[in-house]
C-alpha positions in Angstrom: 11.9 3.8 -22.9 10.6 2.2 -19.7 9.7 -1.5 -20.0 6.7 -2.8 -18.1 6.8 -6.5 -17.5 4.0 -9.0 -16.9 2.8 -10.8 -13.7 4.0 -14.0 -15.2 7.5 -12.6 -15.6 7.5 -11.5 -11.9 8.0 -15.2 -11.0 11.6 -14.9 -12.3 12.4 -12.5 -9.4 14.5 -10.3 -11.7 14.6 -6.6 -11.2 12.0 -4.7 -13.2 8.6 -3.0 -13.3 5.7 -5.4 -13.2 2.0 -4.9 -13.9 -1.0 -6.9 -12.5 1.0 -8.8 -9.9 -1.5 -10.3 -7.4 -1.2 -8.7 -4.0 -0.6 -12.1 -2.4 2.3 -12.8 -4.7 3.8 -9.4 -3.9 3.7 -9.9 -0.2 5.0 -13.4 -0.4 8.1 -12.4 -2.5 11.2 -12.4 -0.3 12.6 -8.9 -0.8 13.1 -5.9 1.4 10.0 -3.6 1.4 9.7 -0.3 3.2 7.5 -2.0 5.8 10.3 -4.6 6.3 12.9 -1.9 6.7 10.7 0.1 9.1 10.3 -3.0 11.3 14.1 -3.5 11.2 14.7 0.1 12.1 12.5 -0.3 15.2 14.2 -3.6 16.2 16.0 -6.2 14.0 14.1 -9.0 15.7 10.8 -7.6 14.3 11.7 -8.9 10.8 11.7 -12.6 11.7 8.8 -12.0 14.1 6.7 -10.5 11.3 7.1 -13.8 9.3 6.3 -16.1 12.2 3.6 -14.3 14.2 0.0 -15.3 13.4 -1.9 -12.9 11.2 -5.3 -11.8 12.6 -8.1 -10.3 10.5 -7.9 -6.5 10.3 -10.0 -4.1 12.2 -12.6 -1.8 10.6 -10.1 0.9 9.9 -7.8 -1.6 8.0 -10.8 -3.1 6.2 -11.9 0.4 5.1 -8.5 1.4 3.9 -8.2 -1.7 1.7 -11.7 -1.3 0.4 -11.1 2.3 -0.6 -7.9 1.3 -2.3 -9.7 -1.3 -4.3 -12.6 0.9 -5.4 -10.3 3.8 -6.3 -7.4 2.0 -7.9 -8.6 -1.5 -9.1 -12.4 -1.3 -9.2 -12.4 -4.2 -11.7 -11.2 -6.5 -8.9 -14.0 -5.6 -6.5 -16.2 -8.5 -7.3 -13.3 -10.9 -7.1 -12.4 -9.8 -3.6 -15.5 -8.6 -1.8 -19.2 -9.4 -1.4 -21.7 -7.2 0.3 -23.7 -8.8 3.0 -27.5 -8.5 2.4 -29.8 -7.3 5.1 -30.8 -10.4 7.0 -32.9 -10.6 10.2 -30.8 -12.8 12.3 -33.3 -12.8 15.1 -35.4 -15.4 13.4 -34.5 -19.1 12.8 -34.8 -18.6 9.1 -32.6 -15.5 9.1 -29.9 -17.2 11.1 -29.8 -20.1 8.6 -29.7 -17.6 5.7 -26.8 -15.7 7.3 -24.8 -18.9 8.0 -25.4 -20.1 4.4 -24.2 -16.7 3.0 -21.1 -16.6 5.2 -20.3 -20.2 4.2 -20.6 -19.5 0.5 -18.5 -16.4 0.8 -15.8 -18.3 2.7 -15.8 -21.0 0.1 -15.4 -18.5 -2.7 -12.6 -16.7 -0.9 -14.5 -13.4 -0.8 -14.3 -10.9 2.0 -17.7 -10.1 3.5 -18.4 -6.3 4.0 -21.5 -4.6 5.3 -23.7 -2.4 3.1 -22.8 0.6 5.4 -19.0 0.0 4.9 -19.5 -0.3 1.2 -21.5 2.9 1.0 -18.9 4.8 3.0 -16.1 3.6 0.8 -18.1 4.7 -2.3 -18.6 8.2 -0.8 -14.9 8.5 0.1 -13.9 7.6 -3.4 -16.5 10.1 -4.8 -15.1 12.8 -2.5 -11.6 12.1 -3.9 -12.8 12.3 -7.5 -14.4 15.7 -6.7 -10.9 17.1 -6.1 -9.1 18.2 -9.3 -5.7 16.8 -8.2 -7.2 13.3 -7.5 -9.3 13.5 -10.6 -6.2 14.4 -12.8 -4.2 11.5 -11.4 -6.9 8.8 -11.4 -8.1 9.6 -14.9 -4.7 10.1 -16.5 -4.5 8.3 -19.9 -1.2 6.7 -19.1 -2.0 5.7 -15.5 -1.0 2.4 -14.1 -2.1 1.2 -10.6 -0.7 -1.2 -8.1 2.7 -1.3 -9.9 5.3 -3.7 -8.5 9.0 -2.9 -8.6 12.0 -5.1 -7.9 15.6 -3.8 -7.8 19.0 -4.5 -6.2 20.4 -1.8 -4.0 23.8 -0.9 -5.4 25.5 -0.2 -2.1 24.4 -3.3 -0.1 23.3 -5.8 -2.8 20.0 -6.2 -1.0 17.0 -7.2 -3.2 14.3 -4.6 -2.7 10.6 -4.3 -3.6 7.8 -1.8 -3.5 4.3 -1.4 -4.9 3.2 2.0 -6.2 -0.5 2.8 -5.8 -0.3 4.9 -9.0 2.4 5.4 -11.5 2.2 7.7 -14.5 5.0 7.4 -17.0 5.2 10.9 -18.5 7.8 10.4 -21.3 9.8 7.4 -20.5 12.0 9.4 -18.2 9.8 11.1 -15.5 7.4 9.3 -13.2 4.5 10.8 -11.3 3.5 8.8 -8.2 0.6 9.4 -5.9 0.3 7.2 -2.8 -3.2 6.9 -1.5 -3.8 7.1 2.3 -6.9 6.8 4.3 -6.7 8.6 7.7 -9.1 9.2 10.6 -8.8 13.0 10.2 -6.7 15.4 8.2 -5.3 17.1 11.2 -3.5 13.8 12.0 -1.4 13.8 8.8 1.7 15.1 10.4 1.7 12.3 13.0 0.8 9.7 10.5 3.9 10.6 8.4 6.1 10.2 11.5 4.4 7.1 12.9 4.1 5.1 9.7 7.4 6.2 8.0 5.9 7.8 5.0 9.0 9.8 4.4 11.0 6.6 4.3 8.4 5.1 2.0 8.9 7.9 -0.5 12.7 7.5 -0.4 12.5 3.7 -0.8 10.0 3.8 -3.7 12.0 6.6 -5.4 15.2 4.6 -5.2 13.3 1.7 -6.9 12.0 3.9 -9.7 15.4 5.4 -10.3 17.0 2.0 -10.3 14.5 0.9 -13.0 15.3 3.6 -15.5 13.4 6.7 -14.5 15.5 9.9 -14.1 12.9 12.0 -12.3 10.3 11.1 -9.7 7.5 13.5 -8.7 5.8 12.3 -5.6 2.6 13.3 -3.7 0.6 11.7 -0.9 -3.2 11.8 -1.4 -5.1 11.6 1.9 -8.8 11.0 2.3 -10.4 11.3 5.7 -12.7 8.6 7.1 -14.4 11.2 9.3 -17.0 13.6 8.0 -16.5 17.4 8.1 -19.2 19.7 6.7 -21.0 16.5 5.7 -18.1 15.5 3.4 -15.1 13.3 3.6 -12.2 15.8 3.4 -9.2 15.2 1.1 -5.7 16.7 0.8 -2.7 16.4 -1.4 0.6 16.5 0.5 4.2 17.1 -0.5 6.9 16.4 2.0 9.5 19.0 2.9 13.0 18.6 1.4 14.8 18.4 4.8 12.4 15.6 5.8 13.3 13.6 2.7 17.1 14.3 3.3 16.8 12.8 6.8 14.9 9.9 5.4 17.6 9.3 2.8 20.2 9.1 5.6 18.0 6.6 7.5 17.5 4.5 4.4 21.2 4.0 3.9 21.6 3.2 7.6 18.8 0.7 7.8 19.7 -1.1 4.5 23.3 -1.5 5.7 22.1 -3.0 9.0 19.5 -5.2 7.2 22.3 -6.4 4.8 24.5 -7.4 7.8 21.6 -9.3 9.4 20.9 -11.2 6.2 24.5 -12.3 5.8 25.0 -13.2 9.5 21.5 -14.3 10.4 21.9 -12.0 13.4 18.5 -10.4 14.2 19.1 -9.6 17.8 18.5 -6.1 19.1 16.5 -4.1 21.6 14.4 -1.0 21.5 15.8 2.1 23.2 13.3 4.3 24.9 
């Protein structure tokens, strides 16, 4: 049987599968994620850079992606993370004061302010997802867990790794069904998104984590939802990556983990980008 551990146990840093780990705790935990390894693959110096460079508030596309994830996967956390900005006439002195007061209160409470238009768009994108039988089957599964954190030690390199599955369905204690949710500008850009964002490597990295934690089979799909309308709807698609693409990604995974392990041991992060 697969054992799911608590967020409190996550603080131990031991390998395992954890539920309800706050996103901030996951990102702060010092282990190799797929994003870390993708940065390393581009240029080893990107890893220390990512820890030192200032973090700037995301753009609208980033905000929308995070919002759709929250509404689809953890809707119970929406009111703890977001607040919808009321319609205020900022042209008047009274309206300006109301807007400033609202923004101050939101900042004090740690809530992210979103517009009514962005909130409505996210609701419609989630509704479009749920209209598709594949999305509906996954997101209404009885044994569904969302935002599942995994820690494991890579056997070949000894590197402590981590990942965070959007959805994880434990079929029988042996097989896992994973769907990773992606927002995208348009469905015809999926091929390029896979290449540019390393989704093939992501699948390999997460699969290794699931296998290391006791699963013997992993069934993986990417669920895409477009942020652009087509036929007055937000189109969706379910994608399975080709076997040869995954084989190439497995080779890259071994190579980048070996390099990352060397840099950890030697503190040598120097490199350049070949174009």
